[in-house]
C-alpha positions in Angstrom: 0.0 0.0 0.0 1.5 3.3 -1.1 1.3 6.6 0.8 -1.7 7.8 -1.3 -3.7 4.7 -0.5 -2.9 5.0 3.2 -4.1 8.6 3.2 -7.3 7.5 1.5 -7.9 4.8 4.1 -7.3 7.2 6.9 -9.7 9.8 5.5 -12.3 7.1 5.0 -11.9 6.0 8.7 -12.1 9.6 9.9 -15.3 10.0 7.8 -16.9 6.9 9.4 -15.9 8.1 12.9 -17.5 11.5 12.2 -20.7 9.9 10.9 -20.9 7.7 14.0 -20.3 10.7 16.2 -23.0 12.7 14.5 -25.4 9.8 14.7 -24.7 9.5 18.4 -25.3 13.2 18.8 -28.7 12.9 17.1 -29.7 10.0 19.4 -28.6 12.0 22.4 -30.7 15.0 21.4 -33.8 12.7 20.7 -33.4 11.1 24.1 -33.1 14.5 25.8 -36.3 15.8 24.0 -38.1 12.6 25.1 -37.0 13.0 28.7 -38.2 16.6 28.7 -41.5 16.0 26.9 -42.5 12.9 28.7 -45.1 10.2 27.7 -48.1 11.0 25.5 -51.7 10.8 26.7 -55.2 11.1 25.2 -56.9 14.5 25.1 -60.1 15.7 23.3 -60.4 18.6 20.9 -63.6 20.3 19.8 -64.7 19.6 16.2 -66.8 22.8 16.1 -68.2 25.5 18.3 -70.7 24.4 21.0 -73.3 26.8 22.4 -73.7 27.4 26.1 -76.0 24.9 28.0 -75.8 22.4 25.1 -75.9 18.7 26.0 -72.5 17.2 25.2 -71.9 14.0 23.1 -68.9 12.1 22.0 -69.4 13.2 18.4 -68.5 16.8 19.2 -64.9 15.9 20.1 -61.8 14.6 18.3 -59.4 12.3 20.0 -55.8 13.4 19.9 -52.5 12.4 21.5 -50.2 14.9 23.1 -47.4 15.1 25.8 -48.8 14.7 29.3 -46.7 17.5 30.6 -48.4 20.0 28.2 -51.9 19.3 29.5 -53.4 21.3 32.3 -54.5 19.5 35.5 -58.2 19.9 34.6 -57.9 18.5 31.0 -60.4 15.8 30.2 -58.7 12.6 29.2 -61.7 10.3 29.3 -65.0 11.1 27.4 -67.0 9.3 30.1 -66.6 12.6 32.0 -69.1 14.4 29.7 -71.9 11.9 30.4 -74.9 14.0 31.8 -73.0 17.2 31.3 -73.7 20.5 29.4 -71.4 23.3 28.3 -71.2 26.1 30.8 -70.1 28.6 28.2 -69.4 28.8 24.5 -66.8 26.1 23.6 -64.6 27.1 20.6 -63.6 24.8 17.8 -60.0 23.5 18.3 -60.1 24.0 22.1 -59.0 21.2 24.4 -61.8 20.0 26.6 -61.3 20.8 30.3 -63.4 20.0 33.3 -64.2 23.6 34.1 -65.9 24.0 30.7 -68.7 21.6 31.7 -71.3 21.3 34.5 -74.0 18.7 35.4 -77.2 18.9 33.4 -80.0 20.5 35.4 -81.9 18.0 37.4 -85.5 17.9 38.7 -86.2 19.5 42.0 -88.6 17.9 44.6 -92.2 18.3 43.4 -91.2 18.7 39.7 -91.7 16.5 36.7 -90.3 16.4 33.2 -92.8 17.5 30.5 -92.0 17.6 26.8 -94.1 19.4 24.2 -93.6 20.3 20.5 -92.9 24.0 19.9 -93.1 25.7 16.5 -89.4 26.2 15.6 -90.0 29.6 13.8 -92.0 31.3 16.6 -91.0 29.5 19.7 -87.3 28.7 19.7 -85.3 30.7 17.1 -82.1 28.8 18.1 -81.6 30.8 21.3 -83.3 28.6 23.9 -81.0 25.9 25.3 -80.9 23.5 28.2 -80.7 25.5 31.4 -82.7 28.5 30.0 -85.7 30.0 31.8 -88.7 30.9 29.7 -92.2 32.4 30.0 -94.8 30.4 28.0 -97.4 32.4 26.1 -100.4 30.9 24.4 -103.1 32.5 22.2 -106.7 31.2 22.3 -109.7 31.8 20.1 -112.8 33.2 21.8 -115.2 30.5 23.0 -118.0 32.2 20.8 -117.7 34.1 17.6 -118.4 37.4 19.5 -115.7 36.7 22.1 -112.3 38.2 21.6 -109.2 36.2 21.0 -106.8 36.2 24.0 -103.1 35.9 24.6 -102.2 34.4 28.0 -99.0 33.9 30.0 -99.7 30.4 31.3 -96.3 29.6 32.9 -93.6 31.8 34.1 -89.9 30.9 34.7 -90.2 27.4 33.2 -86.8 25.7 33.3 -85.7 24.0 30.1 -84.1 20.6 30.5 -83.5 19.7 26.9 -84.0 20.9 23.3 -84.5 18.1 20.8 -84.0 17.8 17.1 -85.9 19.7 14.5 -88.9 17.7 13.3 -91.3 18.2 10.4 -94.9 17.7 11.6 -97.5 16.6 9.2 -100.8 18.7 9.2 -103.8 17.4 11.1 -106.6 15.6 9.2 -108.5 18.8 8.7 -105.6 20.8 7.4 -104.1 18.4 4.8 -103.6 21.3 2.3 -101.0 23.0 4.6 -97.3 22.4 4.4 -95.6 20.4 7.2 -94.6 22.5 10.2 -91.1 22.4 11.6 -91.2 21.9 15.4 -88.8 21.1 18.2 -89.5 19.0 21.3 -88.8 21.1 24.4 -88.5 19.3 27.8 -89.4 21.4 30.9 -89.0 20.9 34.6 -92.5 21.9 36.0 -94.8 21.6 38.9 -97.9 19.5 38.4 -100.1 22.5 37.9 -97.8 24.1 35.4 -97.4 20.8 33.6 -101.2 20.7 33.2 -101.3 24.3 31.9 -98.6 23.8 29.3 -100.0 20.5 28.0 -103.4 22.1 27.7 -102.0 25.0 25.7 -100.2 22.6 23.4 -103.5 20.8 22.7 -105.9 23.7 22.4 -104.0 27.0 21.8 -103.7 28.4 18.3 -100.0 29.1 19.0 -97.6 28.5 21.8 -94.6 30.8 22.1 -91.6 30.8 24.4 -90.0 34.1 25.7 -86.5 33.8 27.0 -86.0 35.3 30.5 -82.6 37.0 31.1 -80.5 35.4 33.9 -81.2 37.0 37.2 -84.2 38.9 35.8 -87.5 39.4 37.6 -89.9 36.8 36.2 -92.9 37.8 38.3 -95.9 38.7 36.2 -99.0 40.3 38.0 -102.2 38.4 37.5 -103.8 41.4 35.7 -101.0 41.4 33.2 -101.2 37.7 32.3 -104.1 38.1 29.9 -104.2 40.4 26.8 -107.1 41.3 24.6 -106.6 43.7 21.7 -109.9 45.5 22.4 -108.8 46.4 25.9 -105.4 47.7 24.9 -105.3 51.5 25.5 
Protein backbone atom coordinates (compact mmCIF):
# COMPACT_ATOMS: atom_id res chain seq x y z
CA UNK A 1 0.00 0.00 0.00
CA UNK A 2 1.54 3.28 -1.07
CA UNK A 3 1.26 6.58 0.79
CA UNK A 4 -1.67 7.83 -1.30
CA UNK A 5 -3.71 4.72 -0.51
CA UNK A 6 -2.88 4.99 3.18
CA UNK A 7 -4.11 8.60 3.22
CA UNK A 8 -7.34 7.50 1.52
CA UNK A 9 -7.94 4.76 4.10
CA UNK A 10 -7.26 7.21 6.94
CA UNK A 11 -9.68 9.79 5.49
CA UNK A 12 -12.31 7.06 5.05
CA UNK A 13 -11.93 5.96 8.68
CA UNK A 14 -12.15 9.57 9.85
CA UNK A 15 -15.34 10.03 7.82
CA UNK A 16 -16.87 6.92 9.38
CA UNK A 17 -15.93 8.08 12.86
CA UNK A 18 -17.45 11.54 12.20
CA UNK A 19 -20.66 9.93 10.92
CA UNK A 20 -20.90 7.72 14.00
CA UNK A 21 -20.29 10.73 16.22
CA UNK A 22 -23.03 12.71 14.46
CA UNK A 23 -25.45 9.79 14.74
CA UNK A 24 -24.70 9.46 18.45
CA UNK A 25 -25.30 13.19 18.85
CA UNK A 26 -28.70 12.92 17.14
CA UNK A 27 -29.70 10.02 19.38
CA UNK A 28 -28.61 12.01 22.42
CA UNK A 29 -30.75 14.99 21.35
CA UNK A 30 -33.77 12.72 20.73
CA UNK A 31 -33.38 11.08 24.14
CA UNK A 32 -33.08 14.51 25.75
CA UNK A 33 -36.26 15.75 24.03
CA UNK A 34 -38.15 12.63 25.07
CA UNK A 35 -37.01 13.03 28.65
CA UNK A 36 -38.23 16.64 28.67
CA UNK A 37 -41.53 16.03 26.86
CA UNK A 38 -42.51 12.86 28.67
CA UNK A 39 -45.14 10.24 27.74
CA UNK A 40 -48.11 11.05 25.53
CA UNK A 41 -51.70 10.84 26.75
CA UNK A 42 -55.16 11.10 25.23
CA UNK A 43 -56.92 14.47 25.07
CA UNK A 44 -60.06 15.71 23.28
CA UNK A 45 -60.37 18.62 20.89
CA UNK A 46 -63.62 20.28 19.85
CA UNK A 47 -64.65 19.62 16.23
CA UNK A 48 -66.81 22.77 16.09
CA UNK A 49 -68.21 25.52 18.31
CA UNK A 50 -70.65 24.40 21.01
CA UNK A 51 -73.26 26.82 22.37
CA UNK A 52 -73.71 27.37 26.12
CA UNK A 53 -75.98 24.88 27.96
CA UNK A 54 -75.80 22.41 25.06
CA UNK A 55 -75.91 18.74 26.05
CA UNK A 56 -72.52 17.19 25.20
CA UNK A 57 -71.93 14.05 23.13
CA UNK A 58 -68.86 12.10 21.99
CA UNK A 59 -69.37 13.16 18.36
CA UNK A 60 -68.54 16.78 19.22
CA UNK A 61 -64.92 15.90 20.06
CA UNK A 62 -61.85 14.58 18.26
CA UNK A 63 -59.39 12.28 20.04
CA UNK A 64 -55.76 13.44 19.92
CA UNK A 65 -52.45 12.40 21.51
CA UNK A 66 -50.17 14.94 23.15
CA UNK A 67 -47.42 15.06 25.81
CA UNK A 68 -48.83 14.70 29.30
CA UNK A 69 -46.73 17.54 30.65
CA UNK A 70 -48.37 19.97 28.21
CA UNK A 71 -51.87 19.29 29.54
CA UNK A 72 -53.41 21.32 32.33
CA UNK A 73 -54.47 19.49 35.48
CA UNK A 74 -58.16 19.86 34.61
CA UNK A 75 -57.86 18.54 31.03
CA UNK A 76 -60.40 15.79 30.24
CA UNK A 77 -58.67 12.55 29.18
CA UNK A 78 -61.72 10.26 29.30
CA UNK A 79 -64.96 11.10 27.44
CA UNK A 80 -66.96 9.33 30.12
CA UNK A 81 -66.59 12.62 31.99
CA UNK A 82 -69.10 14.35 29.66
CA UNK A 83 -71.94 11.94 30.43
CA UNK A 84 -74.88 13.95 31.77
CA UNK A 85 -72.99 17.24 31.31
CA UNK A 86 -73.71 20.48 29.45
CA UNK A 87 -71.42 23.29 28.25
CA UNK A 88 -71.15 26.05 30.82
CA UNK A 89 -70.07 28.61 28.22
CA UNK A 90 -69.36 28.79 24.47
CA UNK A 91 -66.82 26.10 23.57
CA UNK A 92 -64.64 27.09 20.60
CA UNK A 93 -63.57 24.81 17.76
CA UNK A 94 -60.03 23.49 18.29
CA UNK A 95 -60.06 24.04 22.06
CA UNK A 96 -59.02 21.21 24.37
CA UNK A 97 -61.84 19.99 26.60
CA UNK A 98 -61.34 20.82 30.27
CA UNK A 99 -63.43 19.97 33.31
CA UNK A 100 -64.17 23.61 34.11
CA UNK A 101 -65.91 23.97 30.73
CA UNK A 102 -68.75 21.61 31.69
CA UNK A 103 -71.32 21.25 34.47
CA UNK A 104 -73.98 18.74 35.44
CA UNK A 105 -77.16 18.88 33.40
CA UNK A 106 -79.97 20.54 35.40
CA UNK A 107 -81.88 17.98 37.45
CA UNK A 108 -85.45 17.92 38.68
CA UNK A 109 -86.22 19.52 42.01
CA UNK A 110 -88.59 17.91 44.55
CA UNK A 111 -92.18 18.25 43.36
CA UNK A 112 -91.19 18.75 39.71
CA UNK A 113 -91.65 16.50 36.70
CA UNK A 114 -90.33 16.39 33.15
CA UNK A 115 -92.83 17.46 30.51
CA UNK A 116 -92.01 17.60 26.78
CA UNK A 117 -94.11 19.43 24.19
CA UNK A 118 -93.60 20.31 20.54
CA UNK A 119 -92.93 24.01 19.91
CA UNK A 120 -93.06 25.69 16.51
CA UNK A 121 -89.42 26.24 15.55
CA UNK A 122 -89.97 29.59 13.85
CA UNK A 123 -92.01 31.30 16.55
CA UNK A 124 -91.04 29.47 19.70
CA UNK A 125 -87.31 28.72 19.70
CA UNK A 126 -85.31 30.68 17.12
CA UNK A 127 -82.13 28.83 18.14
CA UNK A 128 -81.63 30.84 21.33
CA UNK A 129 -83.31 28.62 23.91
CA UNK A 130 -80.99 25.94 25.28
CA UNK A 131 -80.92 23.51 28.23
CA UNK A 132 -80.70 25.55 31.42
CA UNK A 133 -82.66 28.49 30.01
CA UNK A 134 -85.66 29.97 31.84
CA UNK A 135 -88.68 30.94 29.74
CA UNK A 136 -92.17 32.37 30.04
CA UNK A 137 -94.76 30.43 28.05
CA UNK A 138 -97.37 32.39 26.07
CA UNK A 139 -100.43 30.89 24.41
CA UNK A 140 -103.08 32.47 22.18
CA UNK A 141 -106.67 31.17 22.27
CA UNK A 142 -109.68 31.85 20.08
CA UNK A 143 -112.79 33.19 21.78
CA UNK A 144 -115.22 30.52 22.95
CA UNK A 145 -117.95 32.18 20.84
CA UNK A 146 -117.68 34.14 17.64
CA UNK A 147 -118.40 37.35 19.52
CA UNK A 148 -115.72 36.68 22.14
CA UNK A 149 -112.29 38.25 21.57
CA UNK A 150 -109.16 36.20 21.03
CA UNK A 151 -106.79 36.21 23.99
CA UNK A 152 -103.09 35.91 24.62
CA UNK A 153 -102.19 34.44 28.02
CA UNK A 154 -99.00 33.90 29.97
CA UNK A 155 -99.71 30.41 31.26
CA UNK A 156 -96.35 29.55 32.87
CA UNK A 157 -93.57 31.81 34.15
CA UNK A 158 -89.93 30.92 34.73
CA UNK A 159 -90.19 27.43 33.24
CA UNK A 160 -86.78 25.74 33.30
CA UNK A 161 -85.69 24.04 30.07
CA UNK A 162 -84.05 20.63 30.53
CA UNK A 163 -83.53 19.65 26.91
CA UNK A 164 -84.01 20.89 23.35
CA UNK A 165 -84.54 18.10 20.82
CA UNK A 166 -83.95 17.79 17.10
CA UNK A 167 -85.91 19.74 14.50
CA UNK A 168 -88.86 17.66 13.26
CA UNK A 169 -91.31 18.18 10.39
CA UNK A 170 -94.87 17.68 11.64
CA UNK A 171 -97.52 16.62 9.16
CA UNK A 172 -100.76 18.70 9.15
CA UNK A 173 -103.80 17.45 11.06
CA UNK A 174 -106.56 15.59 9.23
CA UNK A 175 -108.54 18.80 8.70
CA UNK A 176 -105.57 20.76 7.37
CA UNK A 177 -104.10 18.44 4.76
CA UNK A 178 -103.59 21.31 2.32
CA UNK A 179 -101.05 22.99 4.57
CA UNK A 180 -97.30 22.44 4.44
CA UNK A 181 -95.56 20.44 7.20
CA UNK A 182 -94.60 22.53 10.23
CA UNK A 183 -91.06 22.44 11.63
CA UNK A 184 -91.21 21.88 15.39
CA UNK A 185 -88.78 21.15 18.20
CA UNK A 186 -89.49 19.02 21.28
CA UNK A 187 -88.76 21.05 24.42
CA UNK A 188 -88.50 19.32 27.80
CA UNK A 189 -89.36 21.38 30.89
CA UNK A 190 -89.03 20.89 34.65
CA UNK A 191 -92.47 21.90 35.96
CA UNK A 192 -94.78 21.61 38.91
CA UNK A 193 -97.91 19.48 38.43
CA UNK A 194 -100.14 22.53 37.86
CA UNK A 195 -97.76 24.15 35.37
CA UNK A 196 -97.41 20.80 33.56
CA UNK A 197 -101.21 20.72 33.16
CA UNK A 198 -101.25 24.30 31.91
CA UNK A 199 -98.57 23.75 29.31
CA UNK A 200 -100.00 20.50 27.97
CA UNK A 201 -103.44 22.11 27.74
CA UNK A 202 -101.95 24.97 25.73
CA UNK A 203 -100.18 22.55 23.39
CA UNK A 204 -103.48 20.79 22.71
CA UNK A 205 -105.91 23.72 22.43
CA UNK A 206 -104.02 26.97 21.83
CA UNK A 207 -103.71 28.42 18.32
CA UNK A 208 -100.05 29.12 19.01
CA UNK A 209 -97.58 28.54 21.85
CA UNK A 210 -94.58 30.85 22.09
CA UNK A 211 -91.58 30.85 24.44
CA UNK A 212 -90.04 34.07 25.74
CA UNK A 213 -86.48 33.79 26.98
CA UNK A 214 -85.95 35.27 30.46
CA UNK A 215 -82.65 37.03 31.13
CA UNK A 216 -80.53 35.37 33.86
CA UNK A 217 -81.24 37.03 37.19
CA UNK A 218 -84.24 38.91 35.79
CA UNK A 219 -87.54 39.38 37.59
CA UNK A 220 -89.94 36.75 36.21
CA UNK A 221 -92.93 37.76 38.34
CA UNK A 222 -95.95 38.74 36.24
CA UNK A 223 -98.96 40.27 38.03
CA UNK A 224 -102.24 38.43 37.48
CA UNK A 225 -103.81 41.44 35.75
CA UNK A 226 -101.00 41.39 33.16
CA UNK A 227 -101.25 37.68 32.31
CA UNK A 228 -104.13 38.05 29.85
CA UNK A 229 -104.16 40.36 26.84
CA UNK A 230 -107.06 41.32 24.57
CA UNK A 231 -106.63 43.74 21.70
CA UNK A 232 -109.94 45.48 22.42
CA UNK A 233 -108.82 46.43 25.93
CA UNK A 234 -105.42 47.75 24.86
CA UNK A 235 -105.27 51.48 25.47
